[in-house]
N, CA, C and O atoms as CSV, one atom per row, in Angstrom:
chain,resi,resn,atom,element,x,y,z
A,1,MET,N,N,22.669,4.586,-4.596
A,1,MET,CA,C,20.804,4.118,-4.686
A,1,MET,C,C,20.886,3.106,-3.177
A,1,MET,O,O,21.746,2.332,-2.759
A,2,SER,N,N,19.668,3.511,-2.686
A,2,SER,CA,C,19.576,3.482,-1.328
A,2,SER,C,C,18.645,2.054,-1.818
A,2,SER,O,O,18.178,1.968,-2.954
A,3,ALA,N,N,18.444,0.831,-0.626
A,3,ALA,CA,C,17.768,0.454,-0.788
A,3,ALA,C,C,15.862,1.085,-0.931
A,3,ALA,O,O,14.998,0.819,-1.767
A,4,ILE,N,N,15.839,2.085,0.453
A,4,ILE,CA,C,14.569,2.548,-0.042
A,4,ILE,C,C,13.915,3.275,-1.478
A,4,ILE,O,O,12.789,3.595,-1.859
A,5,ASP,N,N,15.504,3.343,-2.108
A,5,ASP,CA,C,15.108,3.990,-3.001
A,5,ASP,C,C,15.013,3.083,-3.908
A,5,ASP,O,O,14.375,3.634,-4.805
A,6,ASP,N,N,15.306,1.802,-4.300
A,6,ASP,CA,C,15.338,0.936,-4.937
A,6,ASP,C,C,13.789,0.497,-4.743
A,6,ASP,O,O,13.009,0.764,-5.658
A,7,LEU,N,N,13.389,-0.065,-3.762
A,7,LEU,CA,C,12.013,-0.321,-2.931
A,7,LEU,C,C,10.940,0.874,-3.297
A,7,LEU,O,O,9.802,0.423,-3.427
A,8,GLU,N,N,11.056,2.415,-3.508
A,8,GLU,CA,C,10.396,3.289,-4.056
A,8,GLU,C,C,10.278,2.856,-6.110
A,8,GLU,O,O,9.249,2.505,-6.687
A,9,ASP,N,N,11.125,2.975,-6.502
A,9,ASP,CA,C,11.138,3.065,-8.435
A,9,ASP,C,C,10.485,1.592,-8.236
A,9,ASP,O,O,9.559,1.699,-9.040
A,10,GLN,N,N,10.326,-0.024,-7.564
A,10,GLN,CA,C,9.683,-1.217,-7.739
A,10,GLN,C,C,7.955,-0.986,-7.282
A,10,GLN,O,O,7.006,-1.770,-7.294
A,11,LEU,N,N,8.049,0.148,-6.975
A,11,LEU,CA,C,6.696,0.289,-6.576
A,11,LEU,C,C,6.598,1.484,-7.313
A,11,LEU,O,O,5.386,1.699,-7.285
A,12,ASP,N,N,7.303,2.719,-8.184
A,12,ASP,CA,C,6.523,2.998,-8.855
A,12,ASP,C,C,6.210,2.525,-10.503
A,12,ASP,O,O,5.415,3.098,-11.248
A,13,ASN,N,N,7.078,1.298,-10.861
A,13,ASN,CA,C,6.608,0.683,-11.444
A,13,ASN,C,C,5.731,-0.555,-11.556
A,13,ASN,O,O,5.586,-0.945,-12.715
A,14,LEU,N,N,5.139,-1.230,-10.654
A,14,LEU,CA,C,4.280,-1.829,-9.965
A,14,LEU,C,C,3.010,-1.244,-9.782
A,14,LEU,O,O,2.031,-1.957,-9.565
A,15,THR,N,N,2.925,0.062,-9.854
A,15,THR,CA,C,1.539,0.676,-10.213
A,15,THR,C,C,1.394,1.063,-11.108
A,15,THR,O,O,0.171,0.993,-11.224
A,16,ILE,N,N,1.908,1.652,-12.306
A,16,ILE,CA,C,1.082,1.354,-13.683
A,16,ILE,C,C,0.965,0.125,-13.903
A,16,ILE,O,O,0.014,-0.072,-14.659
A,17,LYS,N,N,1.712,-1.213,-13.467
A,17,LYS,CA,C,1.296,-2.045,-13.561
A,17,LYS,C,C,-0.159,-3.210,-13.793
A,17,LYS,O,O,-0.544,-3.944,-14.702
A,18,ILE,N,N,-0.693,-2.810,-12.228
A,18,ILE,CA,C,-2.059,-2.320,-11.093
A,18,ILE,C,C,-2.279,-2.195,-12.547
A,18,ILE,O,O,-2.191,-2.739,-13.647
A,19,LEU,N,N,-2.779,-0.647,-11.561
A,19,LEU,CA,C,-3.779,0.607,-12.318
A,19,LEU,C,C,-3.904,0.605,-13.581
A,19,LEU,O,O,-5.071,0.719,-13.956
A,20,THR,N,N,-3.227,0.528,-14.282
A,20,THR,CA,C,-3.995,0.966,-15.766
A,20,THR,C,C,-4.541,-0.492,-16.067
A,20,THR,O,O,-5.770,-0.502,-16.136
A,21,PRO,N,N,-3.976,-1.656,-16.253
A,21,PRO,CA,C,-5.090,-2.009,-17.001
A,21,PRO,C,C,-6.997,-2.504,-15.732
A,21,PRO,O,O,-8.108,-2.900,-16.085
A,22,MET,N,N,-6.120,-2.015,-13.648
A,22,MET,CA,C,-7.536,-2.542,-13.490
A,22,MET,C,C,-8.588,-0.712,-14.195
A,22,MET,O,O,-9.756,-0.326,-14.250
A,23,ARG,N,N,-7.280,-0.206,-14.547
A,23,ARG,CA,C,-8.422,0.999,-14.804
A,23,ARG,C,C,-9.254,0.722,-16.419
A,23,ARG,O,O,-10.470,0.911,-16.415
A,24,ALA,N,N,-8.771,0.403,-17.394
A,24,ALA,CA,C,-8.857,-0.004,-18.303
A,24,ALA,C,C,-10.268,-0.429,-18.673
A,24,ALA,O,O,-11.254,0.051,-19.233
A,25,THR,N,N,-9.635,-2.316,-17.703
A,25,THR,CA,C,-11.379,-3.630,-18.111
A,25,THR,C,C,-10.967,-3.876,-16.690
A,25,THR,O,O,-10.565,-5.039,-16.734
A,26,LYS,N,N,-10.822,-3.422,-15.356
A,26,LYS,CA,C,-10.658,-4.109,-14.509
A,26,LYS,C,C,-10.109,-5.361,-14.044
A,26,LYS,O,O,-10.417,-5.950,-13.008
A,27,TYR,N,N,-9.250,-5.713,-14.929
A,27,TYR,CA,C,-8.370,-6.709,-14.452
A,27,TYR,C,C,-7.715,-6.526,-13.557
A,27,TYR,O,O,-7.095,-5.503,-13.270
A,28,VAL,N,N,-7.796,-7.805,-12.842
A,28,VAL,CA,C,-6.524,-7.468,-11.360
A,28,VAL,C,C,-5.250,-8.139,-11.714
A,28,VAL,O,O,-5.448,-8.981,-12.590
A,29,ASP,N,N,-4.111,-8.068,-11.371
A,29,ASP,CA,C,-2.939,-8.152,-11.568
A,29,ASP,C,C,-3.034,-9.083,-9.962
A,29,ASP,O,O,-2.736,-8.659,-8.845
A,30,ARG,N,N,-3.473,-10.242,-10.287
A,30,ARG,CA,C,-2.643,-10.825,-8.782
A,30,ARG,C,C,-1.081,-11.137,-8.840
A,30,ARG,O,O,-0.808,-12.002,-8.007
A,31,GLU,N,N,-0.148,-10.774,-9.445
A,31,GLU,CA,C,0.495,-11.102,-9.338
A,31,GLU,C,C,1.678,-10.619,-9.178
A,31,GLU,O,O,2.696,-11.268,-8.938
A,32,ALA,N,N,1.572,-9.373,-9.318
A,32,ALA,CA,C,1.673,-7.359,-9.277
A,32,ALA,C,C,1.346,-7.130,-8.019
A,32,ALA,O,O,2.216,-6.589,-7.337
A,33,PHE,N,N,0.116,-7.443,-7.405
A,33,PHE,CA,C,-0.804,-7.449,-6.415
A,33,PHE,C,C,0.567,-8.074,-5.234
A,33,PHE,O,O,1.466,-7.337,-4.830
A,34,ALA,N,N,0.404,-9.818,-4.785
A,34,ALA,CA,C,1.643,-10.093,-4.754
A,34,ALA,C,C,2.784,-9.492,-4.265
A,34,ALA,O,O,3.038,-9.200,-3.097
A,35,GLN,N,N,3.882,-9.228,-5.898
A,35,GLN,CA,C,5.089,-8.191,-5.427
A,35,GLN,C,C,4.788,-7.075,-4.688
A,35,GLN,O,O,5.622,-6.404,-4.079
A,36,LEU,N,N,3.297,-6.811,-4.744
A,36,LEU,CA,C,3.433,-5.213,-4.173
A,36,LEU,C,C,3.230,-5.541,-2.367
A,36,LEU,O,O,3.836,-4.877,-1.525
A,37,ASN,N,N,2.551,-6.348,-2.118
A,37,ASN,CA,C,2.668,-6.667,-0.754
A,37,ASN,C,C,4.051,-7.085,-0.324
A,37,ASN,O,O,4.239,-6.905,0.879
A,38,GLN,N,N,5.233,-7.678,-1.092
A,38,GLN,CA,C,6.442,-8.022,-0.905
A,38,GLN,C,C,6.839,-6.724,-0.779
A,38,GLN,O,O,6.812,-6.577,0.442
A,39,ILE,N,N,7.201,-5.655,-1.265
A,39,ILE,CA,C,7.544,-4.841,-1.672
A,39,ILE,C,C,7.608,-3.914,-0.225
A,39,ILE,O,O,8.640,-3.446,0.256
A,40,VAL,N,N,5.661,-3.723,0.562
A,40,VAL,CA,C,5.879,-3.382,1.667
A,40,VAL,C,C,6.427,-4.038,2.665
A,40,VAL,O,O,6.996,-3.158,3.310
A,41,VAL,N,N,6.616,-5.116,3.222
A,41,VAL,CA,C,6.511,-5.845,3.610
A,41,VAL,C,C,8.638,-5.368,4.039
A,41,VAL,O,O,9.083,-5.052,5.142
A,42,ALA,N,N,9.454,-5.509,2.683
A,42,ALA,CA,C,10.573,-5.004,1.940
A,42,ALA,C,C,10.930,-3.474,3.636
A,42,ALA,O,O,11.662,-3.429,4.624
A,43,LEU,N,N,9.648,-2.369,2.862
A,43,LEU,CA,C,9.545,-1.634,3.330
A,43,LEU,C,C,9.789,-1.397,4.758
A,43,LEU,O,O,10.563,-0.737,5.452
A,44,ALA,N,N,8.598,-2.383,4.937
A,44,ALA,CA,C,8.832,-2.033,6.902
A,44,ALA,C,C,10.316,-2.771,7.727
A,44,ALA,O,O,11.029,-2.490,8.690
A,45,ARG,N,N,10.229,-3.936,6.599
A,45,ARG,CA,C,12.026,-3.570,7.409
A,45,ARG,C,C,12.565,-2.741,7.193
A,45,ARG,O,O,12.996,-1.927,8.009
A,46,GLU,N,N,12.685,-2.724,6.046
A,46,GLU,CA,C,13.891,-0.990,5.653
A,46,GLU,C,C,13.360,-0.231,6.871
A,46,GLU,O,O,14.128,-0.310,7.830
A,47,LEU,N,N,12.380,0.401,7.063
A,47,LEU,CA,C,11.785,1.599,7.800
A,47,LEU,C,C,11.685,1.215,9.030
A,47,LEU,O,O,11.100,2.140,9.592
A,48,ALA,N,N,11.941,0.280,9.899
A,48,ALA,CA,C,11.732,-0.402,11.165
A,48,ALA,C,C,11.813,0.623,12.616
A,48,ALA,O,O,11.100,0.771,13.609
A,49,ASP,N,N,13.533,1.414,11.944
A,49,ASP,CA,C,13.606,1.942,13.098
A,49,ASP,C,C,13.383,4.107,12.402
A,49,ASP,O,O,13.450,5.322,12.590
A,50,ALA,N,N,13.223,3.430,11.928
A,50,ALA,CA,C,13.004,5.745,11.390
A,50,ALA,C,C,11.167,5.840,11.863
A,50,ALA,O,O,10.114,5.230,11.680
A,51,GLU,N,N,11.853,7.371,12.755
A,51,GLU,CA,C,10.604,7.921,13.344
A,51,GLU,C,C,9.460,7.534,11.688
A,51,GLU,O,O,8.784,6.570,11.327
A,52,LEU,N,N,9.781,8.880,11.116
A,52,LEU,CA,C,8.602,8.422,9.956
A,52,LEU,C,C,9.312,8.858,9.341
A,52,LEU,O,O,10.338,9.535,9.408
A,53,ILE,N,N,8.021,7.941,7.946
A,53,ILE,CA,C,8.483,7.853,6.640
A,53,ILE,C,C,8.061,8.904,5.727
A,53,ILE,O,O,7.006,9.517,5.884
A,54,PRO,N,N,9.277,9.222,4.303
A,54,PRO,CA,C,8.730,10.002,3.387
A,54,PRO,C,C,7.302,10.296,3.539
A,54,PRO,O,O,6.611,9.365,3.953
A,55,ARG,N,N,6.747,11.377,3.293
A,55,ARG,CA,C,5.109,11.710,2.824
A,55,ARG,C,C,5.067,11.593,1.466
A,55,ARG,O,O,3.999,11.355,0.901
A,56,ARG,N,N,6.415,11.773,0.680
A,56,ARG,CA,C,6.452,11.081,-0.653
A,56,ARG,C,C,5.859,10.197,-1.679
A,56,ARG,O,O,5.235,10.202,-2.740
A,57,LEU,N,N,6.865,8.758,0.011
A,57,LEU,CA,C,6.280,7.690,-0.171
A,57,LEU,C,C,5.309,7.068,0.441
A,57,LEU,O,O,5.001,5.900,0.204
A,58,VAL,N,N,4.761,7.792,1.260
A,58,VAL,CA,C,3.151,7.422,1.930
A,58,VAL,C,C,2.176,7.681,1.267
A,58,VAL,O,O,1.096,7.254,1.675
A,59,GLY,N,N,2.230,8.612,-0.207
A,59,GLY,CA,C,1.157,9.038,-0.730
A,59,GLY,C,C,1.318,7.679,-1.799
A,59,GLY,O,O,0.251,7.143,-2.100
A,60,LYS,N,N,2.272,7.233,-2.245
A,60,LYS,CA,C,2.642,6.535,-3.363
A,60,LYS,C,C,1.618,5.017,-2.602
A,60,LYS,O,O,0.726,4.322,-3.090
A,61,LEU,N,N,2.234,5.009,-1.369
A,61,LEU,CA,C,1.698,3.826,-1.365
A,61,LEU,C,C,0.801,3.497,-0.691
A,61,LEU,O,O,0.688,2.391,-0.162
A,62,TRP,N,N,-0.112,4.584,-0.596
A,62,TRP,CA,C,-1.920,4.969,0.034
A,62,TRP,C,C,-2.365,5.318,-1.311
A,62,TRP,O,O,-3.586,5.309,-1.155
A,63,PHE,N,N,-2.066,5.752,-3.066
A,63,PHE,CA,C,-2.554,6.123,-4.235
A,63,PHE,C,C,-3.212,4.853,-4.825
A,63,PHE,O,O,-4.202,5.052,-5.529
A,64,ILE,N,N,-2.672,3.146,-4.579
A,64,ILE,CA,C,-2.972,2.120,-4.362
A,64,ILE,C,C,-3.789,1.377,-4.169
A,64,ILE,O,O,-4.304,0.409,-4.729
A,65,PHE,N,N,-3.911,2.121,-2.973
A,65,PHE,CA,C,-5.253,1.229,-1.976
A,65,PHE,C,C,-6.555,2.322,-3.056
A,65,PHE,O,O,-7.035,1.931,-4.121
A,66,THR,N,N,-6.895,3.812,-2.326
A,66,THR,CA,C,-7.870,4.528,-2.798
A,66,THR,C,C,-8.269,4.666,-4.535
A,66,THR,O,O,-9.207,5.311,-5.003
A,67,GLN,N,N,-7.619,4.146,-5.019
A,67,GLN,CA,C,-7.243,4.156,-6.251
A,67,GLN,C,C,-8.160,2.608,-6.678
A,67,GLN,O,O,-9.272,2.452,-7.183
A,68,ALA,N,N,-7.348,1.842,-6.315
A,68,ALA,CA,C,-8.666,0.024,-6.241
A,68,ALA,C,C,-10.311,0.207,-5.589
A,68,ALA,O,O,-11.346,-0.450,-5.695
A,69,LEU,N,N,-10.011,1.166,-5.045
A,69,LEU,CA,C,-11.935,1.090,-4.335
A,69,LEU,C,C,-12.116,1.453,-5.062
A,69,LEU,O,O,-13.091,0.935,-5.607
A,70,ALA,N,N,-11.288,2.960,-6.053
A,70,ALA,CA,C,-12.242,3.811,-6.815
A,70,ALA,C,C,-12.950,2.685,-7.921
A,70,ALA,O,O,-14.117,2.314,-8.047
A,71,GLU,N,N,-11.664,2.315,-8.673
A,71,GLU,CA,C,-12.231,0.891,-9.542
A,71,GLU,C,C,-12.956,0.350,-9.206
A,71,GLU,O,O,-13.908,0.274,-9.982
A,72,ALA,N,N,-13.140,-0.668,-7.430
A,72,ALA,CA,C,-13.980,-1.180,-7.265
A,72,ALA,C,C,-15.667,-0.897,-7.572
A,72,ALA,O,O,-16.611,-1.610,-7.913
A,73,ASP,N,N,-15.485,0.522,-7.256
A,73,ASP,CA,C,-16.629,1.111,-7.349
A,73,ASP,C,C,-17.541,1.347,-8.574
A,73,ASP,O,O,-18.696,1.765,-8.494
A,74,HIS,N,N,-17.019,1.092,-9.497
A,74,HIS,CA,C,-16.881,1.544,-10.908
A,74,HIS,C,C,-17.063,-0.267,-11.490
A,74,HIS,O,O,-17.720,-0.223,-12.530
A,75,ALA,N,N,-16.834,-1.188,-11.271
A,75,ALA,CA,C,-17.004,-2.581,-11.516
A,75,ALA,C,C,-18.344,-2.965,-11.523
A,75,ALA,O,O,-19.134,-2.532,-10.685
A,76,ARG,N,N,-18.669,-3.768,-12.428
A,76,ARG,CA,C,-20.310,-5.261,-12.667
A,76,ARG,C,C,-19.573,-6.024,-11.245
A,76,ARG,O,O,-20.361,-5.975,-10.301
A,77,ALA,N,N,-18.248,-6.709,-10.889
A,77,ALA,CA,C,-17.831,-7.521,-10.301
A,77,ALA,C,C,-16.466,-7.403,-9.413
A,77,ALA,O,O,-15.366,-7.949,-9.504
A,78,PRO,N,N,-16.911,-6.642,-8.695
A,78,PRO,CA,C,-15.596,-5.901,-7.662
A,78,PRO,C,C,-15.072,-6.974,-7.012
A,78,PRO,O,O,-13.851,-6.822,-7.015
A,79,GLU,N,N,-15.364,-7.959,-6.470
A,79,GLU,CA,C,-15.123,-8.754,-5.451
A,79,GLU,C,C,-14.246,-9.232,-5.435
A,79,GLU,O,O,-13.786,-9.731,-4.407
A,80,GLU,N,N,-13.318,-9.285,-7.281
A,80,GLU,CA,C,-11.307,-9.951,-6.873
A,80,GLU,C,C,-10.489,-8.275,-6.714
A,80,GLU,O,O,-9.318,-7.895,-6.734
A,81,ILE,N,N,-11.842,-7.594,-6.555
A,81,ILE,CA,C,-10.351,-5.671,-6.788
A,81,ILE,C,C,-10.438,-5.475,-5.232
A,81,ILE,O,O,-9.423,-5.190,-4.596
A,82,LEU,N,N,-12.014,-5.675,-4.451
A,82,LEU,CA,C,-11.522,-5.365,-3.271
A,82,LEU,C,C,-10.564,-6.516,-2.620
A,82,LEU,O,O,-9.512,-6.182,-2.076
A,83,ARG,N,N,-10.852,-7.498,-2.673
A,83,ARG,CA,C,-9.970,-8.904,-2.291
A,83,ARG,C,C,-8.328,-8.653,-2.289
A,83,ARG,O,O,-7.540,-9.248,-1.554
A,84,CYS,N,N,-8.034,-7.785,-3.133
A,84,CYS,CA,C,-6.514,-7.775,-3.128
A,84,CYS,C,C,-6.557,-6.485,-2.844
A,84,CYS,O,O,-5.474,-6.082,-2.419
A,85,ALA,N,N,-7.557,-5.509,-2.925
A,85,ALA,CA,C,-7.050,-3.820,-2.646
A,85,ALA,C,C,-7.608,-3.904,-1.158
A,85,ALA,O,O,-7.621,-2.725,-0.806
A,86,TRP,N,N,-8.075,-4.673,-0.099
A,86,TRP,CA,C,-8.711,-4.431,1.088
A,86,TRP,C,C,-6.515,-5.780,1.746
A,86,TRP,O,O,-5.609,-5.488,2.527
A,87,ASP,N,N,-6.671,-6.631,1.132
A,87,ASP,CA,C,-5.001,-7.539,1.762
A,87,ASP,C,C,-4.657,-6.635,1.519
A,87,ASP,O,O,-5.490,-5.875,2.012
A,88,TYR,N,N,-3.662,-5.849,0.875
A,88,TYR,CA,C,-2.790,-4.845,0.861
A,88,TYR,C,C,-3.041,-3.642,1.432
A,88,TYR,O,O,-2.228,-2.719,1.395
A,89,GLU,N,N,-4.382,-3.561,2.098
A,89,GLU,CA,C,-4.565,-2.277,2.901
A,89,GLU,C,C,-4.198,-3.492,3.821
A,89,GLU,O,O,-4.446,-4.291,2.918
A,90,ASP,N,N,-3.957,-4.009,4.476
A,90,ASP,CA,C,-3.624,-4.875,5.896
A,90,ASP,C,C,-1.738,-4.815,6.129
A,90,ASP,O,O,-1.205,-4.522,7.199
A,91,ARG,N,N,-1.251,-5.045,5.295
A,91,ARG,CA,C,0.204,-4.711,4.572
A,91,ARG,C,C,0.497,-2.877,5.375
A,91,ARG,O,O,1.209,-2.349,6.229
A,92,LEU,N,N,-0.335,-2.597,4.629
A,92,LEU,CA,C,-0.438,-0.822,5.434
A,92,LEU,C,C,0.055,-0.581,6.509
A,92,LEU,O,O,1.146,-0.152,6.885
A,93,GLN,N,N,-1.901,-1.261,7.515
A,93,GLN,CA,C,-1.666,-0.876,8.561
A,93,GLN,C,C,-0.519,-1.693,9.471
A,93,GLN,O,O,-0.572,-1.419,10.670
A,94,GLN,N,N,0.511,-2.658,9.073
A,94,GLN,CA,C,1.172,-2.896,9.847
A,94,GLN,C,C,2.676,-2.149,9.211
A,94,GLN,O,O,3.750,-2.450,9.731
A,95,LEU,N,N,2.618,-1.295,8.203
A,95,LEU,CA,C,3.937,-0.912,8.553
A,95,LEU,C,C,3.757,0.911,8.743
A,95,LEU,O,O,4.705,1.691,8.834
A,96,PHE,N,N,2.323,1.273,8.766
A,96,PHE,CA,C,2.174,2.750,9.505
A,96,PHE,C,C,1.678,2.845,10.811
A,96,PHE,O,O,2.001,3.716,11.618
A,97,GLY,N,N,0.607,1.608,11.070
A,97,GLY,CA,C,0.233,1.475,12.687
A,97,GLY,C,C,-1.484,1.512,12.253
A,97,GLY,O,O,-1.900,0.523,11.649
A,98,PRO,N,N,-2.100,2.221,12.444
A,98,PRO,CA,C,-1.831,2.878,14.494
A,98,PRO,C,C,-1.471,2.556,15.313
A,98,PRO,O,O,-2.123,1.540,15.552
A,99,TRP,N,N,-0.722,2.711,16.128
A,99,TRP,CA,C,-0.113,2.312,16.815
A,99,TRP,C,C,-0.372,3.215,18.305
A,99,TRP,O,O,0.301,4.224,18.512
A,100,PHE,N,N,-1.695,2.612,19.575
A,100,PHE,CA,C,-2.589,3.098,20.063
A,100,PHE,C,C,-1.079,2.893,21.698
A,100,PHE,O,O,-0.595,1.778,21.896
A,101,SER,N,N,-0.606,4.205,22.641
A,101,SER,CA,C,-0.459,3.948,23.945
A,101,SER,C,C,-0.722,2.780,24.983
A,101,SER,O,O,-1.649,3.188,25.683
A,102,SER,N,N,-0.292,1.351,25.470
A,102,SER,CA,C,-1.033,0.773,26.814
A,102,SER,C,C,-1.881,2.004,27.822
A,102,SER,O,O,-2.842,1.728,28.540
A,103,ALA,N,N,-1.412,3.072,27.708
A,103,ALA,CA,C,-2.228,3.977,29.056
A,103,ALA,C,C,-2.682,4.358,28.307
A,103,ALA,O,O,-2.216,5.041,27.396
A,104,PRO,N,N,-4.639,3.719,28.646
A,104,PRO,CA,C,-5.323,4.408,28.340
A,104,PRO,C,C,-5.881,6.104,28.651
A,104,PRO,O,O,-5.696,6.410,29.828
A,105,PRO,N,N,-6.353,6.931,28.024
A,105,PRO,CA,C,-7.001,7.532,26.919
A,105,PRO,C,C,-5.852,7.427,26.305
A,105,PRO,O,O,-5.299,6.328,26.335
A,106,THR,N,N,-5.527,7.995,25.945
A,106,THR,CA,C,-3.639,8.324,25.305
A,106,THR,C,C,-3.476,7.304,23.555
A,106,THR,O,O,-2.766,6.423,23.070
A,107,PRO,N,N,-4.453,8.024,23.238
A,107,PRO,CA,C,-3.277,7.416,21.675
A,107,PRO,C,C,-1.422,7.938,21.831
A,107,PRO,O,O,-0.979,8.880,22.488
A,108,GLY,N,N,-0.752,7.064,21.083
A,108,GLY,CA,C,0.170,6.990,20.347
A,108,GLY,C,C,0.231,7.820,18.964
A,108,GLY,O,O,-0.902,8.133,18.600
A,109,ILE,N,N,0.853,8.086,18.437
A,109,ILE,CA,C,1.099,9.173,17.137
A,109,ILE,C,C,1.139,7.896,16.033
A,109,ILE,O,O,1.662,6.843,16.395
A,110,PRO,N,N,0.643,8.002,14.846
A,110,PRO,CA,C,0.841,7.147,13.461
A,110,PRO,C,C,2.913,7.539,12.846
A,110,PRO,O,O,3.798,8.385,12.977
A,111,ARG,N,N,2.652,6.285,12.224
A,111,ARG,CA,C,3.787,7.442,11.345
A,111,ARG,C,C,4.275,8.449,9.670
A,111,ARG,O,O,5.074,8.638,8.752
A,112,TYR,N,N,3.281,8.711,10.192
A,112,TYR,CA,C,2.985,9.365,8.002
A,112,TYR,C,C,2.155,10.472,8.918
A,112,TYR,O,O,1.554,11.398,8.373
């Protein structure tokens, strides 16, 4: 099993750990979000030289963010959910970009 496969398995487990209680009770597991952020940092190291990131992995990573935003829309007090979701999104931006060319106005290509 490669390091990326191991990180993806951890991501799958954290997805369930984060989203199930968030959906049921709007509970935010801060420790699980911290672990999720560490996984994104580890993925960034593993994929630093990769030209493209596998689409399946991209979908899994963004799914958590979009679901957290959806749950915040249905919460009476969405602040904690939004804080964790946007902090996670910052990590995703570091992984995916977008990066733009230094020569205006030609943009670069995001990695997904």
